[in-house]
C-alpha positions as CSV (number, residue, x, y, z in Angstrom):
1,M,8.9,64.7,-25.0
2,F,10.1,65.2,-21.5
3,L,7.7,65.2,-18.5
4,T,8.1,67.5,-15.6
5,R,8.7,66.2,-12.1
6,A,5.1,67.1,-11.1
7,A,3.7,65.2,-14.2
8,L,5.8,62.1,-13.3
9,R,4.5,62.2,-9.8
10,S,0.9,62.5,-10.9
11,R,1.3,59.5,-13.3
12,A,2.9,57.4,-10.6
13,L,-0.1,58.1,-8.2
14,R,-2.6,57.1,-10.9
15,L,-0.8,53.8,-11.6
16,A,-0.6,53.0,-7.9
17,A,-4.4,53.6,-7.6
18,V,-5.1,51.3,-10.4
19,G,-2.9,48.6,-8.8
20,V,-4.8,48.9,-5.5
21,V,-8.1,48.5,-7.3
22,L,-6.8,45.4,-9.2
23,I,-5.4,43.8,-6.0
24,G,-8.7,44.4,-4.2
25,A,-10.6,42.9,-7.1
26,V,-8.4,39.8,-7.2
27,G,-8.7,39.4,-3.4
28,T,-12.5,39.7,-3.6
29,W,-12.7,37.1,-6.4
30,R,-10.5,34.7,-4.4
31,L,-12.7,35.1,-1.3
32,L,-15.9,34.5,-3.4
33,A,-14.3,31.5,-5.1
34,E,-13.4,30.0,-1.7
35,R,-17.0,30.5,-0.5
36,V,-18.7,29.0,-3.5
37,A,-16.2,26.2,-4.4
38,P,-17.3,22.8,-3.2
39,Q,-15.3,21.6,-0.3
40,P,-14.0,18.0,-0.3
41,Q,-15.7,15.6,2.1
42,T,-13.7,14.4,5.1
43,G,-11.8,11.2,4.2
44,V,-12.2,11.6,0.5
45,E,-9.3,12.2,-1.9
46,T,-10.0,14.0,-5.1
47,V,-8.7,12.0,-8.0
48,A,-8.4,13.1,-11.6
49,D,-9.9,9.9,-13.0
50,P,-13.7,9.9,-12.6
51,R,-13.7,6.1,-12.8
52,L,-12.3,5.9,-9.3
53,V,-13.3,6.8,-5.7
54,V,-10.7,7.1,-3.0
55,L,-11.6,7.2,0.7
56,K,-8.7,8.2,2.9
57,D,-7.9,7.3,6.5
58,Q,-10.8,4.9,7.2
59,P,-10.5,3.5,10.8
60,Y,-10.3,-0.1,11.7
61,P,-9.8,-1.7,15.2
62,A,-6.2,-2.9,15.3
63,A,-4.8,-5.4,17.8
64,D,-4.8,-4.9,21.6
65,G,-7.5,-2.3,21.6
66,R,-5.6,0.1,19.4
67,S,-7.0,1.8,16.3
68,N,-5.4,2.2,12.8
69,V,-6.5,3.3,9.4
70,F,-6.6,2.2,5.8
71,D,-7.3,3.9,2.4
72,L,-9.9,2.5,0.0
73,Y,-9.4,2.7,-3.8
74,A,-12.3,1.4,-5.9
75,P,-14.2,1.7,-9.1
76,A,-16.7,4.6,-8.8
77,D,-19.6,2.2,-9.0
78,F,-18.4,-0.3,-6.4
79,K,-21.5,0.3,-4.2
80,T,-23.8,-1.0,-6.9
81,R,-21.5,-3.5,-8.7
82,A,-19.5,-6.3,-7.1
83,Y,-15.7,-6.4,-7.5
84,P,-13.0,-8.6,-6.1
85,L,-11.0,-7.3,-3.1
86,L,-7.2,-6.7,-2.8
87,I,-5.7,-6.0,0.6
88,W,-2.3,-4.2,0.2
89,I,0.4,-3.6,2.8
90,H,3.2,-1.0,2.6
91,G,6.9,-1.7,3.2
92,G,9.5,0.1,5.3
93,G,11.3,-2.6,7.4
94,W,8.4,-2.8,9.9
95,R,9.7,0.6,11.2
96,L,8.9,3.1,8.5
97,G,6.4,3.8,5.7
98,D,2.8,4.5,5.1
99,K,-0.2,3.3,3.0
100,A,0.3,6.4,0.8
101,D,3.9,5.5,-0.1
102,W,4.9,5.5,-3.8
103,L,4.4,1.8,-4.6
104,S,1.3,1.2,-2.5
105,R,-0.6,4.1,-4.0
106,D,0.5,3.2,-7.5
107,V,-0.6,-0.5,-7.1
108,A,-3.9,0.6,-5.5
109,I,-4.8,3.0,-8.4
110,R,-3.8,0.5,-11.0
111,A,-5.7,-2.3,-9.4
112,A,-8.8,-0.2,-8.9
113,L,-8.8,0.8,-12.5
114,E,-8.5,-2.9,-13.3
115,G,-11.7,-3.6,-11.3
116,F,-10.6,-4.3,-7.8
117,V,-11.6,-2.7,-4.5
118,V,-8.3,-2.1,-2.8
119,L,-7.9,-1.8,0.9
120,D,-4.5,-0.2,1.6
121,A,-3.7,-0.7,5.3
122,N,-1.4,0.8,7.9
123,Y,-0.2,-1.2,10.8
124,V,1.8,-0.6,14.0
125,L,5.5,0.4,13.3
126,A,8.4,-0.8,15.4
127,T,10.1,2.6,15.9
128,P,13.1,3.1,18.3
129,E,10.8,5.4,20.4
130,H,7.9,2.9,20.5
131,P,9.2,-0.7,20.0
132,A,6.6,-3.1,18.6
133,P,8.4,-6.3,17.8
134,F,6.9,-9.5,16.4
135,P,4.0,-10.3,16.5
136,A,2.6,-6.7,16.8
137,A,2.5,-5.9,13.1
138,P,1.2,-9.4,12.0
139,D,-1.4,-9.1,14.7
140,D,-2.6,-5.7,13.3
141,I,-2.9,-7.2,9.8
142,A,-4.7,-10.3,11.2
143,A,-7.1,-7.9,13.0
144,F,-7.6,-5.9,9.8
145,N,-8.5,-9.2,7.9
146,R,-11.0,-10.2,10.6
147,W,-12.5,-6.7,10.5
148,V,-12.8,-6.9,6.7
149,A,-14.4,-10.4,6.9
150,A,-17.0,-9.0,9.4
151,N,-17.7,-6.0,7.2
152,L,-17.8,-7.4,3.6
153,P,-21.1,-5.6,2.9
154,R,-19.4,-2.3,3.2
155,F,-17.4,-3.2,0.1
156,N,-20.4,-4.8,-1.7
157,A,-18.7,-8.1,-1.1
158,T,-19.8,-11.5,0.1
159,A,-18.3,-14.7,1.4
160,T,-17.7,-15.8,-2.2
161,T,-16.0,-12.7,-3.3
162,P,-12.4,-13.4,-4.4
163,I,-10.0,-11.7,-2.0
164,S,-6.3,-11.3,-2.5
165,I,-3.5,-9.9,-0.4
166,G,-0.1,-8.4,-1.2
167,G,2.6,-6.0,-0.3
168,H,6.2,-4.7,-0.7
169,S,9.2,-5.7,1.3
170,A,8.1,-5.9,5.0
171,G,4.6,-5.4,3.8
172,A,5.0,-8.5,1.6
173,H,6.3,-10.4,4.6
174,L,3.1,-9.5,6.5
175,A,1.0,-10.6,3.5
176,L,2.9,-13.9,3.3
177,Y,2.5,-14.4,7.0
178,Q,-1.2,-13.9,6.8
179,A,-1.3,-16.3,3.8
180,T,0.3,-19.0,6.1
181,E,-2.0,-18.3,9.1
182,P,-4.3,-21.2,9.7
183,R,-6.7,-19.0,11.6
184,A,-7.0,-16.4,8.8
185,P,-10.6,-15.7,7.8
186,F,-10.0,-16.1,4.1
187,R,-8.5,-18.5,1.7
188,Y,-6.9,-16.0,-0.7
189,A,-7.3,-16.1,-4.4
190,C,-3.8,-14.6,-4.9
191,V,-0.8,-13.3,-3.0
192,V,1.4,-10.6,-4.5
193,D,4.9,-10.6,-3.1
194,V,7.0,-7.6,-4.1
195,A,10.6,-7.9,-2.9
196,G,9.3,-9.7,0.2
197,I,11.0,-11.1,3.2
198,A,10.0,-14.7,3.4
199,D,12.6,-16.1,5.7
200,L,14.1,-14.0,8.5
201,T,16.6,-16.7,9.4
202,A,18.2,-16.4,5.9
203,L,18.6,-12.6,5.8
204,P,22.1,-11.2,5.7
205,R,23.2,-10.4,9.2
206,N,25.4,-7.4,8.3
207,G,23.3,-5.9,5.5
208,T,21.0,-2.9,5.3
209,V,18.0,-4.8,6.5
210,A,19.8,-6.3,9.5
211,P,19.0,-3.7,12.1
212,Y,15.3,-3.6,11.0
213,A,15.1,-7.4,11.3
214,A,16.8,-7.4,14.7
215,A,14.4,-4.8,16.1
216,F,11.4,-6.7,14.6
217,A,12.5,-10.3,15.5
218,P,15.4,-10.0,18.1
219,T,16.2,-13.7,18.6
220,E,16.7,-16.7,16.3
221,D,13.7,-18.5,17.8
222,V,11.5,-15.4,17.0
223,R,12.9,-15.2,13.5
224,R,11.9,-18.8,12.9
225,L,8.4,-18.1,14.2
226,A,8.1,-15.0,12.0
227,S,9.2,-16.6,8.7
228,P,6.4,-17.4,6.3
229,R,8.7,-19.8,4.3
230,L,8.9,-22.0,7.4
231,R,5.1,-22.0,7.6
232,V,4.2,-23.1,4.1
233,R,2.5,-26.2,5.3
234,D,-0.4,-23.9,6.2
235,W,-0.4,-22.0,2.9
236,R,-3.9,-20.5,2.2
237,A,-3.8,-19.1,-1.4
238,D,-4.3,-20.4,-4.9
239,H,-1.8,-18.3,-6.7
240,L,1.5,-16.5,-5.9
241,L,3.2,-13.7,-7.9
242,A,6.8,-13.0,-6.7
243,V,8.2,-9.7,-8.1
244,H,11.8,-9.3,-7.2
245,G,14.6,-7.2,-8.7
246,L,17.7,-9.2,-9.5
247,R,19.8,-6.2,-8.3
248,D,18.1,-6.1,-4.9
249,A,21.0,-5.6,-2.4
250,I,18.6,-5.3,0.6
251,V,16.4,-8.4,0.4
252,P,18.2,-11.0,-1.7
253,V,16.2,-12.5,-4.6
254,T,16.8,-15.9,-3.1
255,Q,14.1,-15.0,-0.6
256,S,11.5,-15.2,-3.3
257,K,13.0,-18.1,-5.2
258,D,13.3,-20.3,-2.1
259,L,9.7,-19.5,-1.1
260,G,8.5,-20.5,-4.5
261,A,10.4,-23.7,-4.4
262,A,9.0,-24.5,-0.9
263,L,5.4,-23.9,-2.2
264,R,6.0,-26.0,-5.3
265,A,7.1,-28.9,-3.1
266,L,3.7,-29.0,-1.3
267,E,1.4,-31.9,-1.9
268,H,-1.2,-29.5,-3.3
269,P,0.9,-26.5,-4.5
270,P,-0.4,-23.2,-5.7
271,T,0.6,-21.8,-9.0
272,V,3.8,-19.8,-8.6
273,D,4.7,-17.0,-11.1
274,Y,8.0,-15.0,-11.0
275,F,8.7,-11.6,-12.4
276,L,12.4,-10.9,-11.9
277,P,13.5,-7.8,-13.7
278,D,17.3,-7.8,-14.2
279,R,17.8,-4.0,-13.9
280,S,15.7,-3.4,-10.8
281,D,16.8,-3.1,-7.1
282,H,14.7,-3.3,-3.9
283,D,12.5,-0.5,-4.8
284,V,11.2,-2.1,-8.0
285,A,10.3,0.7,-10.4
286,K,6.6,1.3,-10.7
287,A,6.9,1.3,-14.5
288,V,8.3,-2.2,-14.3
289,S,6.3,-3.8,-11.4
290,G,3.0,-2.1,-12.0
291,P,2.1,-3.7,-15.3
292,A,3.3,-7.1,-14.1
293,I,1.1,-7.0,-11.1
294,T,-1.9,-5.7,-13.1
295,A,-1.5,-8.5,-15.6
296,F,-1.4,-11.1,-12.8
297,L,-4.4,-9.7,-11.1
298,R,-6.3,-9.7,-14.4
299,A,-5.4,-13.3,-15.1
300,H,-5.8,-15.1,-11.7
301,C,-7.4,-13.0,-9.0
302,R,-11.0,-12.2,-10.1
């Protein structure tokens, strides 16, 4: 059956009217949904797992009167049940990165699910526009540790709560530096060193990390002062886990091996565990490093 031009025009007008009604209905429904939907609290990240609570961008007083932020990942009942603490520090060559980076967030979630309150901290970055050479970043982490020590009740913790520290790459360097700081407010249960820079004097001078190290520690004297391996006499932790990919072309695996050897040579050495995956590079895959870190935390750091 053929329709006349007038009939086709009439049908098109009816369809258009229906479309307008439907669009209006959808728009009204969306508006109502936005009005009645619960809005997230400031500083709270919605997570799919109801066992966790995540508080984003919590402020802390950094060094030299500045302010910085950290994220908290914790079991949902951490306000009423005591858990050990883990301070985590992101990598990025002291110049880049953020507490929400791929490895930091993964470690934080895994550790929180394992029963740790994780404090995932930012620190001052040494950018070309705003140079912040050594000791600016270590000073921030030291300030963060002092603030945590003064605010343990916020995390339902006490002076006897096990506290550990760790990080990736430059973040691991900052964790190791804090673990060799005689003025640190804690003796740590554990240190987790993922592809960490332990000795700046032994880094390749023409590799990928060279310009980052030069900006952070511009002279040989400063590199010596900034090197945790050269400070092991002041080591303040019971256990170390060194995670380092054997194919790491940025930070040589010898950084972790030499640190472990120096610690084992101490009169009262900590336990030193290595996890050296042979197919991993500097960005040790989450699927590889995550389970190893979780197993270590479970075994030694509660």
